[in-house]
C-alpha positions in Angstrom: 12.3 6.1 12.2 13.3 2.7 10.9 11.4 1.0 13.8 8.1 2.3 12.5 8.5 0.5 9.2 9.6 -2.8 10.8 6.2 -3.5 12.4 3.0 -3.6 10.3 0.8 -2.2 13.0 3.1 0.8 13.5 3.3 1.3 9.8 -0.4 1.4 9.4 -0.8 3.7 12.3 1.9 6.0 10.9 0.1 6.0 7.6 -3.2 7.0 9.2 -1.5 9.7 11.3 0.1 11.1 8.1 -3.2 11.1 6.3 -4.9 13.0 9.1 -2.0 15.5 9.2 -2.3 16.0 5.5 -6.1 16.4 5.8 -5.7 19.0 8.6 -3.1 20.9 6.6 -5.5 21.0 3.6 -8.3 22.2 5.9 -6.0 25.0 7.2 -4.7 26.2 3.9 -7.0 24.8 1.2 -10.4 25.7 -0.2 -13.1 23.7 1.4 -15.8 25.1 -0.9 -17.1 23.7 -4.2 -15.4 20.8 -5.9 -11.8 21.5 -4.7 -12.1 19.2 -1.7 -13.5 16.4 -3.8 -10.6 16.8 -6.3 -8.2 16.7 -3.4 -9.7 13.4 -2.0 -9.7 11.9 -5.5 -6.1 12.9 -6.1 -5.1 11.4 -2.7 -6.9 8.1 -3.5 -5.3 8.0 -6.9 -1.8 8.4 -5.5 -2.4 5.8 -2.8 -3.7 3.4 -5.4 -0.6 4.0 -7.6 1.7 3.4 -4.7 0.0 0.1 -3.8 0.0 -1.0 -7.5 3.7 -0.3 -7.9 4.5 -2.0 -4.6 2.7 -5.2 -5.4 4.2 -5.2 -8.9 7.7 -5.0 -7.4 6.8 -7.7 -4.9 5.8 -10.1 -7.7 8.7 -9.3 -10.1 11.6 -8.8 -7.6 10.7 -10.9 -4.5 8.3 -13.8 -5.2 9.3 -14.9 -8.7 13.1 -14.8 -8.2 12.9 -16.6 -4.9 10.5 -19.4 -6.0 13.5 -21.7 -6.6 14.7 -21.3 -3.0 11.4 -22.4 -1.5 11.2 -26.2 -0.6 8.8 -28.2 -2.8 6.5 -29.0 0.1 5.9 -25.3 0.8 5.3 -24.2 -2.8 1.5 -25.0 -2.7 1.1 -22.5 0.1 2.4 -19.8 -2.2 -0.2 -20.6 -4.9 -3.1 -21.2 -2.5 -2.6 -18.6 0.2 -0.1 -15.9 -0.5 -0.6 -15.3 -4.2 -4.4 -15.0 -4.1 -4.2 -12.5 -1.2 -1.7 -10.4 -3.1 -3.6 -10.7 -6.4 -6.7 -9.4 -4.7 -5.0 -6.1 -4.3 -3.4 -6.3 -7.8 -6.7 -6.1 -9.7 
């Protein structure tokens, strides 16, 4: 199980497989008529967004900021020009 989370490609594939399984479970047991399905999708997107928001918040507060002192001075511009803008794109 731990090997799945060690590789980004495996993690993304596992996430999609889990999403498909949850969708199939909902189709089998849920109400597909009316607005129930729309509410289900909205709730799923809301939970996913919350998990991503908390994850990126933890990255900034507990990984990047405390370790900035350990990074050599010649590599610090890469953090501000490459890594931080990419992370902040998802933090909006």
